[in-house]
Structure formats: structure tokens, C-alpha cells
N, C-alpha and C positions, 0 to 999 in steps of 0.2 A: 753426288760424290764430291769431295772436297777437291779443290783445284789446286795445280803447283802454282807457285810464286810464278814463275816464267811462264804459264800458260796465258796469262791474260795481264797485260802492263795496266789494261784500266781499273784493276781491282787490287792495284799493289797496296799493301797494309804492313805496318811497321809490324813485324813478327819478334816477340821477346825469345832471348835464348831457352831452351828446356833447363828446367831447375835441376841441378845435380842431386841425386839422393846417396851417393856413397860417404863415407866415413872419412872424414879426414884423414891425411898420413899421422900415423901414431895416436889415432883414437884409440882409448881402452874402454870396452863397455861394462860396466860394474853392475848393471840391471841384469836380473837373470830372466827367463821365461816365465817362470813360475811366478814372478811378480807383476809382469806385463798382461801374461796370458793366463792368469789364474780361472777364469770362468771357461775358456775354450779347453783348456788341459784338465780339467776336471771331467769335461766329456769324452776326452780321447777313449778309443777302446783300448782294450787290457788282454793280454793272452787267458785271465781268469774268467773273463765274462760269458755267462752260460754254465760254467761247470755245476754251479749248484743245482743244474736241471738233469744232472749226468749221474746215471748210478752204473755201476759195475757188477757184472753177474759172474761169478766164480764157480767152479765145478759143473761145465755144462758139456757135453758129450765131446770127443776130438775124434773128427770124423774126415772123412777124405773130400777132395774138390766137388764129386757128383752126387754127395749128400749133404752138401752144405745149404745148397737152396731149400729142401726138405725142413733142415733143422732150424734155420732163419724162420722159417715160417710158423713153426711149432712154438719158438721160444716169442716171436713177434705177438703172436695173438694171444699168447698167455700174458705178457705186459701190456698189451694194448687195452687189456679191461679195464685198466687203472689211470689211462689217460693218454692223450696223443704222443705217438711217438715219432719226433720229426727227422731223426736219423738214428743210424745203428751201424756199429763197427765189430766185425769178429777178426780179431789177428789171426794170422795165417803163419806156417813157418815157410822153411824154403821150397817145400813141397807141396803147399798148398793146403795142409792139414791146419786143422784148425787147433789153436791153443789151451784150449779148455777155458776161456773167459771171454767176456764180451761187454761193448759198453752199449749203454742206451740212453738217448736222451730225449726227453720230454719238452712238453710245450711250456711249462711252467715247474717251480720248484714246489708245488704243492701236490703235483701229480708224481714227480718223484717222491717223495717224502710217503705217498700212499703207496706206492708201490715196494718200496723197501721193508714197510709195515707188512704189506700182507704176502712178499713171496719170498723174503728171507727163509730159509729153511723150508722151501716150496719142494715136495719131493716130485721130480720129474719120472723117473721110474726107478726101478729097485736096487739101481749104483749110483743114480745121479741126486744127488738132492743141493738147489741153488743155495749160496751163501750172495746175497745181495747187500750192498752197501751204498751210500753216496759218495760221488768222486771228492766231495770234500772232506770226506773222513779220513782220507790219507795224509792231510794235513797235520789235523788232529793226532793223529798217531803216529806219525813220524816225530815228535817234540813230547814224546814220553820220557820221563827221564828215566836212567838205568837203576838210579836207586830208589826204591819205593818209600814214603813216607807216609805214615799213617795220617789220616784226616784227625784235625784237632776235635777234641769233643766238644759239644755244645751244649751250654747250661742247660740245666733241666727247667723248663716252665710248668709252673703247676696250673694242670687243667682246670677248668669251672667244673662244677658239680653238674653234669649235665643229667643227672637222673633227681635232682632236688624235687621235681615233681610230684614224683612217686613216695616220698616219705612223710605227706601228710598225717597224722595219726587219725583224723577222721575221714582220711581219702577223698577228700573235697577232687572235684575236676575241676580244669583251667580252661579259658576260652579266652579269644581273642577278638575285638573289636574294631573295623576300620572303618574312617570317616576321610573324605576327601576334603582337604581345608582350602586348595587353591589347585590351579592345573598342575598337573605331576607332583602331587604334596599329598602325602596322605597320612594321616595319624592314626598310630593303633593304639589301642588300650589293652593289658593284659589284667585278666580278671580272675579270680576265684570264686566259684560258684558255693560261696558258703550261705547257713541259714542263720537269721531270716533274710539277711541282705548280702550280698556278694561284696566282697573284698577288693580295690583296686590294689593291684600288686605294681604294676609299672605303667607309663604312660610315656609314648615318644611322638614327638612332633616331626614331620617329616619324614617317618621311618621308611617310606617307600616310595616308588615313584607311581604305582598300578595297585598292587594288591600283594597279598602274601599268602603263604602255604606252609603247613605242617608237614613234618617227615612221616612215614607210616607209622613209626613207634612214637612219636611225639618229641622226640629227643631234639630236633631242631626245627627251625624257624626261618624260612627263604624270603628275602625281600629283594626286589628288581628295581635297578638303578641302569642308566645309559652306560657306564666300563662295562656293566656284568651283572653278577648276583653276588649276595653275601648269606651265609646263614649265622644264626645267632642261636643260645641257648646258657644254659646255666640259671641260677637262681635271678640274678640282675638282668639276664637277657644281654648278655655280653658278644661282642662278635667271635666267632671261631675260626672260620675260614671267607677266603673270597675266593671266586673263579673269573677271572676275566674274559667276558664273553659280549661283547657290542650289542646291543640290541634284544637280548634275551627276551623272549616273550613267554616261555613256556618253561618248565622245568618237571622233571620226573626223578624220584628215589628210586633206589633198587629197593626189594622187600626188607633185606638186613640193615637198609643204611649206610651200606659200605661205599656206594657209587651214585653220581648227581649226573644226570644228561641234561643237556640246556640247550635247545632250540632256538635260533634265531635266523632271518633273512638273509640273505646277500643276492648280490647282483645276477648271479649264476644260480640261485637255489636256495633251500634251507640247509642250514650248516647245524651239525648237528656234533657236540662235543660229549664225550664220556669222562669226568673226573674222577680221582680218588678222592673221597671226601677228609680223611684224615690229613693226608699229605697235601690236598690241594693240585695235585700232578694231571697234566692232562693224559690220559689213558690211551684214548682214541677218538678219530673225528671222521666225519663223515660230510659230503657234498651230495644233498639229495635233487638231483635237477627236476624241475616242474614239480617239486611236490610240495606242497603246503599243508600235511596234514602235521599236528603237533605231536602224536606219538607213533613212531616208526619201530621202536624197540620193544622188546618183551620178555620180561627176565623170568627166571626160574626162582622158585620160592626160597630157595636157598642161597641164591647171588652166584652159583657156581656158573652159570649160563646166560646167556643173553644174547636174543634171536631177533632176525629182521627179516622180511618177506621180499625177497630178490625177484627177479623174473624167471618164472617157472622153477624157484628153487626157494629153500630157507637158508639162510646163512646163521649158524650158530657157531658165537664165539667163547672159549673157555676163560672165566678168570683167574688171574690178575693178569695173565699174558694178554688176552684180547684177540688171541689168534684163532685162526677156523679150527672148528673140532676136527681134529684127524685131518688136517690140511685142505678139507674140501668142503663143499657144500652139499647139502641134501638137495636132489634134481626132483622134483615135484611138477611134471608138465600140467599146466591148467590149473594150479594152485591159486585159490583166492582170499583164503583168510585162516589164520591159525590162532592158538591162544593156550597157554600152561596150565597144567594142574595146579593149583595154589596149595598143594602140599604134596606132589610129588613131580619127580622130573620126568612127566610124560608131556607130550605135545598132542593136540587135538589140530587138526586141519581139515579142510574140504575141499573138492576139485569138482570142478562144475563140468557138465556134461559137454562132450566134445565126440563130433563122428558118429552118433548113434550109440556112444558108451555113457552109460549112466554115471550121475553124481555121484560120488563118495564121500565118506566122513571117516577118516583113518586117525588111528591111536596109536602113536609112536614112542617107545622106549627110548629115554636118551641117558648114557650116550651110546648105547649097545645099537641104536638103529633099529630096532627090532618092533616090528608092527604086532600090535597084541589084539587089535580090533579092525576089523572094517565093515563098513554098512554101506551100500549101494543103495541110491535113490534115484528116483526116476520123476520127470517133469521138474525140476527143480529151476525155479528164478536167481534164489538167494538164500543164502543162511545166515545165521546169527549163532554162535555158541556162548551158551551160558553156565560158567560152572560153579556149585554149590562151593559155598567158603569152605567146610571141611572137607571138600574134594571128592566125598564120597557118589556123588552123582554129578553127571553132566546132561545138560539140556541142549539139543540142537533144535532150534525153530527152522522150521523148514518151509519158504515161500514156494508153494506149488501152483502150476497152471494146468488148465485142460486142453485148454489151446495154443496155438502159437502162430501169430501173424508176423510176415517179414514183409516189409515196403520194399520194392526194388530200388525206388528211385534213390532214398536217402537210406537204405539199408538200416532202417528202425527195426528193434524187434517188439513188438507188444502181445504182454500176455494177456490171456483172455480167461475168464473164468478162475481166479485165483480163490484158493483155499489155503489152509495151515495145517501143518504137521509139526508136533512137537516129539522128539525122538530121545528118550531118557535111557542113559548106559549107567547101568548099576556098577560102578566101579570096583566095588569091594566083593562081589559076588564071582564065583568061578566062571571065566571063560567071557565074564563081561555081557550079560545079557541086554536087549537093548528093546523096550518095550515102546507103545506110538498112541498118541492122544493127538486127535483129529479135530479140529473147530473149523467151521465153514464161514465166519464172521471175519471182520476186519480187525487185527491183534494191536492194540494201542500200548501195552505194556507186558513186562515179564520179568519177574523178581521171585530168586527163591529165598526161604526162611534162612536166616546163617546159622541159626542154631536150631536144628530141627528137619524135619522130613515133608514140609510141606513145601507148596508156590503158588503162586496168585498168578492170574493172567487178566487183563481188561479187555474186552474184545466187545465188538460192536461201533456204533455209532459214537460219536465224540458226546454228543448231546444227549445221549439215553444209552448208555452202556452198562456192559454186564461185568461183573466180577466173580470170577470161579475160581475156588479154592481146590487143589487137589492134593492127595496124599500117598507119599512114596513109601511102600515097605518092600522087605526082601520076598524074593519068589512069587510077589503076586503084582497085576497090573497097577497103574498108578488110578486111584478112585477118587471122584469127585466127591467131596464132603461138604460141599456148600457153596450156592451159586448167589448173589446180591444182585438182584434184576434193578433197572432203571438207575444208575447210579452215574452222575455226571462227573467223574473224574478221568484225571489224565495221566497221572504218575502213582506208583506205589512206593513206599519207605515202610521197610520193616526196620523193627527194633533190633539193635546189634545182638540181644538175648535172645531174639525169635519171640514166639505167643501173639505179641502186640503189632499191629500194621497202622498206618496211616495213609487213607486213600486221598489223594491230593487231586485238586484242580486248582493248576499252575495259572491258568489263563482266567478265572474268576475268583480266586483265593477263597474257596471252600474245602472245608478239611472233614475226614471222618475218622473217629479212632476207634480200632476193633479189636478185641479180645477173642481171638481165635482158638483158644482153648475152652472158653467159656458160650459155646454155642455159637460165638462168631456175634455176640451182641454186639452193637454199636453205643459207646460209652459216652459218647460226646463229638457234637457237630459245630466246632466254632468256624468263625468266620474272618479273614483277614485281608481285604480289599488288595489287589495288585501285589499280594505275596509272591514271590517267585524261587522261593528257595525253602527248604524243610533241612532240619539238621538233628539227628539224635545225638546224645551224648553218648560217652564209651560205655556207659555201664546200662543205658537202656531205660534211665529213670525221667531222663526230661526231653523234650522236642522246643526246637523254635523254628519259628516260620520268621521270614525276612523280607521286606519292601526295599530290595537295592534302588540305589540313585541311577544305576546301571542302566535300568528298567523305568523309572518315573523319576520326577523330582521333586514330588508333592508328598508329606505324611511318609517320608522314609524312617524306616527303625523294623526293631522285632518285639515280637511276643513269646514269653517264653510257658509252655504247659507243660503238666506231669503228663506219665507215659498213658493217662485215662482220658486225658484232655481239659483237665481243670486248667483254667489260666493261672499263672501265679504272679507274671511281671509283663507290663506292657513298658515299653521304650519308645519315645519317639526321638529320632537324632537326624538333624540335619546332614544331608549328604551321606547318609550311611552308605558303605561300599558292600559288605561283608560279614556275617560272624563264623566263626569257625571254632568248633569244640576242639581241644588238645586230644590228638588220640594217646590210647596207652596202649604196652606192649602186652604179649600174651601173658595168661596168668602162668606162674610156676607150680602151681598147683596140680597133681597129678588127677586123673578122671575119679580113681577111687577116693580122694582126700574131696572133691567137688560132692560128691555122691552123699559122703559122712556129714557134710557140713549142711545140705539140703535136708537131710534125714533128721538133725537134730536143730533146725532152723530156730524151733520153739522154745530152745534153751536161751538162744540170742535175742529174744525178740523183748524180752524183758530190759538185757543190756542198753538194747537200742532205744526202746520205749523212756526208758531214767535218761538216757543221754537227751532225746527229744526236750523232754521237760525242763530239764537243766537249760537247756537252750532257750526254750522258751520262756523259762524265770530268768534268764539272764536278759533276755530282750525285754520283758516286762521291767525288771528291775533297771535297766538303761531306761529305759520310758518314764518310769515315776522318777527317777532323780533327776531326768530332763525337766519334767513339770513342775517338782520342787523346786528346781534352780530357776524357772520362769517365775514362778509363785514368790520366791523370795525378791526377786529384781522388781517386780511391779510393786510389792510392799515397802519395799526401800524407796521407790520413788514416789510414792503415794505420800509416807510419811515426809519426806520431803519438800512435796507441796504443800501440806498441813503447814509445816512450820512456816513456810515463806507466808501463808495466809494469815498466820497469826501476827508475823511481824508488821504487818502492812493495816493492822487494826488501827492503829492511831491515825495515818493519813485517811483511812477510810471516814472517820469521825469528823477529820477535819473538813471533808467535804461534803458531809453530812449534816453540817450545823451542829456537830458535838452529839448526833443523835446515833446512839448504837441499834444498827439494823441488823445485827448478828442475832438478835435476842428477841425478835420480831416472830410472831405466831403468825405464820402464814394461814394457816387455816380460819383464821377469823377474820381475814381481810376480804370486804365485799369488793366484787370487779365489775365494774361499769364501763360500757361501752359508749365511747362517744364518736359521733361522725361530723366533719366539716369539710365544706368545699376546700378543694385545693387547688383547682385550675379547670377553666371552661374554655373550650374551643368551638368556632363556629365555621363550618367549612361547605360552602357553596357550589353544589353539583350542578355542572351544566348540562 
């Protein structure tokens, strides 16, 4: 402790006077606090701090003080589904009755905005419907001018011809080929599959960071970048729209191409954003905590609804508002999976077994929420829903078990004696009858014929599997029409037009082309070592197999085959990434018109044959013209060298003592061989 000066004389020290920090008399401070403390003042709290996290809830019930706690519990529980509520205020009058509105403060702004989007117009009961707004909206509404002025019309911008790829007179399909030129830089080339050689339409360097994707109808092409994604279209592949979602890893289009869904990771989970493609506006966003799956949404065939799986519920949102259908979810305890019909607004979902209650597959009609069919299933381990493309049939692959073993220590469940059922729902028949096909072997793959009534199953061991083909008809059970035994295949790829199928082993790179309408004959069995992808063109005339650099680094590229398996093109491409055919929209022809065309197909045969001959003749003509040009260039070069030889004759005669060797007859010259010693060396070996 410091001592006073008078306490210890031996420690006398000379103490200076304390400095005076007071301003002198008459001093005028001309420097403001904003200049001196600009950093500190920027951090000072304000009255508006945190108001962006507050929502205002109007039209709540006006209750007495004794009912206030119950009302608070109900409202807080409703709003807590969209975030953590850190504070809530229910204003009351002098008698303690609520005034009909409340304030909710969330943890962050995102949660508040989510609550506004989901609970605005939420119906609490028959009398009360919530009106929910952000607290910050009051300032925006307070500055609305009394006299409304119409917005300034924006100049019209001509949209690119997004459907130019459908106007080719010979209906050639298009495809894109992507190759990685450097890390996070992929070159994309767009080609037209013309004959005899493809035509290069456009090549873009560093077009995307990772890969590209076509929209379902082929109108747009998506590219991925650090700030987000972009879509391109038109005859010159110009940029149509940008969607700012940093770190997007995957995108998904709605079936009618009205909306785009982007998926990207965040520190709290997977962020999902739904965008309007034409305007580029964000329609809805979600944060899926602890979810890593790429696709969490399922679209109806007409873009009217989009659904996602919740906890014991299905959330169905209407477009374009993206509010919950009828302001409530569909409660389904124990639901494990669901899928939309590709042609009707019908949802198929399955529920797991619970407390001796069997598993169940249900068909639900939307928006009426009417159950049109139920099927109970016993001893179910898992289910997979497979719709036929035309929506005529639904196949439910059921993994069943004979015994169930539970481990008491780690509560693991083990299924013993596995076997498999395929439950076939006949969607177009009265009361939707269900047939069953049972297979006792391991199922490796299942695939419906896109156009037709057959389906194929790979079953057995991977190295020695069997492929069974079944046919489904109205009023009868599915019948086995063909079983191909001892086939080493892992995947099935049907032609988009049906009839032809490729049985592929993507581990070994072997393929078998099968004609299912001609006694299931194998038309070809080509090999493509390390091939990892198979792509049918939209017309079902060509098949492409590819070896991607995502899998291997050597011998990357793609092969193109006819639908019968005859190879027509081999392309080796360094750092090849992907090959994608451009999809086509459904035909506008009716079923009667299609049947009429097929009936009179022989009439069109000669027209197509003539075009093919002209095309080949044109190709032969181009080849002959190229050969004639090369011959002409060689003749010109030869004549030039002969002229130089003649000009050098005088010099040659001077070097040869004026003897003309050009006129010598080499046939009368005698040939004599003379041998002489050039050098001799002796090496002594020790």
C-alpha cells in the first residue's frame, strides 16, 4: 500500500503536482463526438436493435385474465414450430383483458420471416384467423404516399427463342459434352446429332464450376458457380436468369419448368430455396437441420403442388403462394416415404409397422385428401415406390422378413430370412385391384417399361444374377414372360419408347441389348471398360455409354450405339465429365394420330429412305470433293518440283563434266560391288 508523504521521512520524494485535465476558461470545443468516437458510437445500442426479430400477431382472441395463460400456451406452441421464442408480450387493458394482438420475439430474423410466411392467415378456430407481420413493416407502411402513382412501364425485352431446338426440319436431337479443363473450370460443348457426323453448335470455356443439368423439357441448361446458379437457353445459349444461392450443390426443376429448387449447405443444415424461373424471385426457403439428402421435395405432375416429408406428416404447399394446403399438414404417424403419381394428383405413401399394427400403403387424392385405396402389409422391413411413367400402374417393392431379432444392448434390429414382394396397383381399373409377385432372391434392380406394360427385375447374386420380365394386363395377375439366367448385370435401362432395354454391368463395363418384343433376343453385347453411365436419347434410337473422370483418370470418353447395339462412334476425351442428351417435351399429337402414323408407317418409309440416300450421297460428294482437292494440290506440287529440276540441268552438267546423265539408260548399267578395309582395331582382353 502506498504510504503518505508524512508517514516516513526517510522516503521523502519530490512529488509533482497532478495534471489538470479541465478545459481553460473560455475554451470552445469545436470537435464533435461523432468525429472523436466514430468507432465507439457505431457500436452503441439503439432503440431499433432487435426489432427485425419481432413479429406482430393480430386477431388473437380477447380473453379474461384467468384464460390468458392457456391462450399464451396455445399461441406460443404454434409459433415455436418456426423458431425459438425469446420473449412474448400480450398487451392488456385496464381490466386485464387481452387487446387482440401480441408481439413475438424470435432468436433471429430468419425465424421471424419464416413465422410470417407460414402463419399469416393461419386459422386458429372458426372465428379467429391470424394476421402476422414483421414489426419492421410498420415503418414501411407508415411512409406510403397519400396519392398513388402508377409504376413506370419497363421497356419490353425480346426473349430468346427458347424452343429453337424443336424447329429442326429433320428433328435431330442435341446433346452436351462436359470436360474439366482445370480445377473448378469445366468446358461444355453443345452438339447436334446430325448424320453422318455431328455438328458443333456452341463451345463454352469455363462454362460451369462442376457440371451441368438440363431442365425436364429441355428448355434450360443449368450451370453451377460459387455465387449461385444460372440457366441458359435459346439458339445461342444466352443467359436467361441467375439465382443467388452460394454453395449450391444440386438443383431440381418442377415438371412444368415453372420453378427451380436449389440445395446448398449452411452451418446449421441444408438450405433449400424455391425460385420462380421467369421472374427470378425467391418464393420460399427452408433450413433442413441435420439433413444431407439432396432432394427433399416432391412435385405434382402439373406444378400445382409441392410436398415434403415432415415428422409424422406430409406438408403440401400450393403454388404460386406456397402456403400449406388448407393451412394444415396431413398427419400420418409412422410415415416413411411418399411419391406423386406422374400423371394424376395422387400421393402414394407407406407407413411402418407400429405396436402390432401392420404396415400400410395408402393412395391419397389431392386436394380432397380422400383415401382411394389402402393395402396392409405384414413383416415389412422397407418399401420402395415405383410409378410407371404413364401412371397406369404403381409397384411397391416390399422387403419382408421371416424373423425379427432385437439386440438388448444396442437396441439394433436385425431382419432374418429376407424375401421380397412386388405389389402391383392397377390405377386405371375400378377400385384399384392389387396383385402380388413374390421373389425369394436378393433384388438388385427394378424398372418399368416407360411405354408399355412390362417390368424387369434383376435378382440373385451380382456375379450370377437372373433377369425376369413380367407383363401386366387388366383383369389378370402379372405373368412371367421371360427369364434370362446367369446374366452378370447390375442396372436396367429401358428405351424411352419401350421395347428395347440395356442390361448393364457398370462395375465391369459390359452391356447387353435386348429386344423384348422379338422373343427377348440379345441383339448385341458390346464392352466399354469402366463405363459408369448409360444415356438413351429422347427418341430411343441411340444409346451412349461413358467413362467419366469422376470415376477414373485414364481412357475417359464416350461410345455411341444404335438401339440394337451397333457402335457408330467412339470418342476419347481427356478429363471427360458427363454426356447428357437434351430432353424433349411430350408430343402434341393425340393417341389416335399416333396410331394412324404407325398404321401408315410404310408410306413414310420411302421418304425417309430417300432422305438417307441423299444424306449419304451428300457425304460421298463431300468426300469426293475433298479427295479431288488433295489430288489437285499434289499435282501442283509435283509440277513445281519438275520445273525446278529442269532449271537445274545446266548446273548438273557443269558438275558432271558436261555429261548429260538425265538421258542415261539405267537398265544397261552393270553393277559392281567393291569391298575395301576402312579401319582395323586390336583389343587386348585381360
